[in-house]
C-alpha positions as CSV (number, residue, x, y, z in Angstrom):
1,M,165.9,85.7,117.4
2,K,166.3,82.1,116.0
3,S,168.0,83.3,112.8
4,S,170.3,85.6,114.8
5,L,171.3,82.8,117.1
6,K,172.0,80.5,114.1
7,I,174.2,83.1,112.4
8,A,176.2,83.7,115.6
9,T,176.5,79.9,116.1
10,L,177.8,79.5,112.6
11,V,180.4,82.2,112.9
12,L,181.7,80.7,116.2
13,A,181.6,77.2,114.7
14,F,183.6,78.4,111.7
15,A,186.3,79.8,113.9
16,G,186.4,76.6,115.9
17,L,186.7,74.4,112.8
18,S,189.4,76.6,111.5
19,V,191.4,76.0,114.7
20,A,190.8,72.3,114.5
21,A,192.0,72.1,110.9
22,K,195.3,73.7,111.9
23,A,195.7,75.0,108.4
24,Q,198.3,77.5,109.6
25,T,201.2,76.5,111.7
26,T,202.8,80.0,112.1
27,T,201.9,82.3,114.9
28,S,200.5,85.7,114.4
29,T,203.1,88.5,114.1
30,S,201.0,90.7,116.3
31,T,202.4,91.5,119.6
32,T,201.0,90.9,123.1
33,T,201.6,92.0,126.6
34,K,203.7,90.0,129.1
35,D,200.7,87.9,130.0
36,G,199.7,87.6,126.3
37,I,196.6,89.8,126.6
38,R,196.2,92.5,124.0
39,Y,194.1,95.6,124.8
40,S,192.6,98.1,122.3
41,I,190.6,101.3,122.3
42,G,188.7,102.1,119.2
43,V,186.4,104.4,117.3
44,E,183.4,102.9,115.5
45,A,181.2,104.2,112.7
46,G,178.6,102.6,110.5
47,I,175.6,102.9,108.3
48,P,172.2,101.2,109.0
49,V,171.0,98.4,106.8
50,G,167.7,96.6,106.3
51,N,164.5,98.1,107.5
52,F,166.4,100.0,110.1
53,K,167.9,102.3,107.5
54,D,164.4,103.8,106.7
55,A,164.5,105.8,109.9
56,Y,168.2,106.1,110.8
57,K,171.2,107.7,109.0
58,W,174.4,106.5,110.6
59,N,176.1,105.7,113.9
60,L,179.1,106.7,115.8
61,G,180.7,105.3,119.0
62,G,183.6,103.7,120.6
63,S,184.7,100.5,122.4
64,V,187.4,98.9,124.5
65,Q,188.4,95.3,123.8
66,A,190.7,92.7,125.3
67,D,192.1,89.8,123.3
68,I,193.0,86.8,125.5
69,P,195.2,84.1,123.8
70,V,193.9,80.5,124.2
71,A,195.8,78.7,121.4
72,S,198.1,79.5,118.5
73,Q,196.4,82.3,116.5
74,L,193.2,82.0,118.5
75,F,192.0,84.6,121.0
76,V,188.9,85.0,123.2
77,T,187.6,88.6,122.9
78,V,185.7,90.7,125.4
79,N,184.3,93.9,124.1
80,A,182.2,96.8,125.6
81,G,181.3,100.0,123.9
82,F,178.8,102.8,123.2
83,N,176.9,103.4,119.9
84,N,174.7,106.4,119.1
85,V,172.6,105.8,116.0
86,F,171.3,109.1,114.6
87,G,167.7,109.3,113.7
88,K,166.5,111.1,110.6
89,K,165.0,114.5,110.8
90,D,161.7,115.4,109.0
91,L,161.0,111.8,108.3
92,G,159.1,111.3,105.0
93,G,159.3,115.0,104.3
94,V,157.0,115.8,107.3
95,A,158.4,118.8,109.1
96,G,159.0,118.2,112.8
97,L,158.7,114.4,112.5
98,D,162.2,113.6,113.9
99,V,163.2,110.1,114.9
100,P,165.0,110.0,118.3
101,N,168.6,108.7,118.4
102,V,169.1,105.1,119.6
103,Q,171.9,104.9,122.3
104,L,173.3,101.4,122.9
105,L,175.7,99.8,125.2
106,P,176.8,96.5,123.6
107,V,178.7,94.0,125.7
108,K,180.0,91.1,123.7
109,A,182.4,88.1,123.9
110,G,183.7,85.9,121.1
111,L,186.6,84.4,119.2
112,K,189.2,86.0,117.0
113,Y,191.2,83.7,114.7
114,F,194.2,84.8,112.6
115,V,193.8,83.0,109.3
116,I,197.2,84.3,108.1
117,P,199.5,86.6,110.1
118,N,197.8,89.9,110.8
119,F,194.5,89.0,109.0
120,Y,191.6,87.7,111.2
121,V,188.0,86.6,111.3
122,Q,186.1,87.3,114.5
123,G,182.6,86.5,115.8
124,E,181.1,88.0,118.9
125,A,177.7,87.8,120.6
126,G,176.2,89.3,123.8
127,A,173.7,91.8,125.0
128,A,173.0,95.4,123.8
129,F,171.4,97.6,126.5
130,L,169.2,100.4,125.3
131,L,170.1,103.5,127.3
132,N,167.3,105.8,126.2
133,K,164.3,103.5,126.1
134,D,161.9,106.3,127.3
135,K,162.7,108.4,124.2
136,T,162.6,105.6,121.6
137,G,159.2,104.1,122.4
138,Y,160.6,100.6,122.4
139,D,159.2,98.2,125.1
140,K,162.5,96.3,125.8
141,S,165.7,97.7,127.2
142,T,167.9,94.7,126.3
143,A,168.4,92.6,123.1
144,F,170.7,89.9,121.9
145,V,173.5,91.2,119.7
146,Y,175.8,89.5,117.3
147,A,178.7,90.8,115.2
148,P,180.8,88.8,112.6
149,Q,183.9,90.8,111.6
150,V,187.0,90.5,109.4
151,G,190.0,92.7,109.9
152,V,193.7,93.4,109.8
153,Q,196.0,94.1,112.7
154,F,199.5,95.4,112.2
155,P,202.3,96.7,114.4
156,V,203.1,100.4,114.5
157,S,206.0,100.5,116.9
158,A,208.8,98.3,118.3
159,S,207.2,98.5,121.7
160,G,204.3,96.3,120.6
161,N,201.6,98.8,119.8
162,F,199.4,98.1,116.9
163,I,196.4,99.3,114.8
164,D,193.4,97.0,114.5
165,A,191.0,97.8,111.7
166,G,187.9,95.7,111.1
167,V,184.7,95.7,109.1
168,R,181.7,94.1,110.6
169,Y,178.0,93.5,110.4
170,E,176.3,94.1,113.8
171,A,172.6,93.3,114.5
172,T,170.2,92.9,117.4
173,T,167.0,91.1,118.0
174,K,163.8,93.2,118.3
175,Y,163.5,95.9,121.0
176,T,159.7,95.9,120.5
177,T,157.8,92.6,120.3
178,G,156.4,92.1,116.8
179,V,158.0,95.1,115.2
180,D,160.8,94.2,112.7
181,N,161.9,97.9,112.4
182,S,163.0,97.7,116.1
183,K,166.0,95.5,115.1
184,V,169.2,97.6,115.1
185,S,171.5,96.5,112.2
186,F,174.4,98.2,110.6
187,L,177.6,97.7,108.6
188,G,180.4,99.2,110.7
189,L,184.1,100.0,110.8
190,R,186.2,99.8,113.9
191,V,189.6,101.4,114.0
192,A,191.5,100.8,117.2
193,Y,194.8,101.5,118.8
194,G,196.2,98.6,120.7
195,F,198.8,98.1,123.3
């Protein structure tokens, strides 16, 4: 957990330093609602990495996100979603040795900073709730989650709607004490429609 916390802290510190440097003086060309908040609903997919990939194939899910402006080009994000990570069938060539899916409800908050118009870096952290603990054999139902991301956001209509596409690394701490393979980690893609 110490290294996870360090990575999340570094991502958030980087975003904060970028704002302090004021390298860009233009505002993002992305549109917002009357009160400045942008909402998006997205589809997410990914592939497991690290030790986690030994027993899992891929994940699919969705999320909703709100981007709340706090300064020029800087937004606070609040994100909640659902991820289903599909377990491998006949693991190690053993018929009937099927790994159960992992179903997660990640709830995160963070910062999104537009480095240049429409291109952003984002860092989020929070909690990932394991929805099917009884089937996975893990001994914890909640873990710390962090997700650094880079992406592009571009308008698709004159009314302010936009597409938000981002690539991220998402990882949790252990769901079973002392078992490294109980860390969920994947490279993911989020494609969202915003309004």
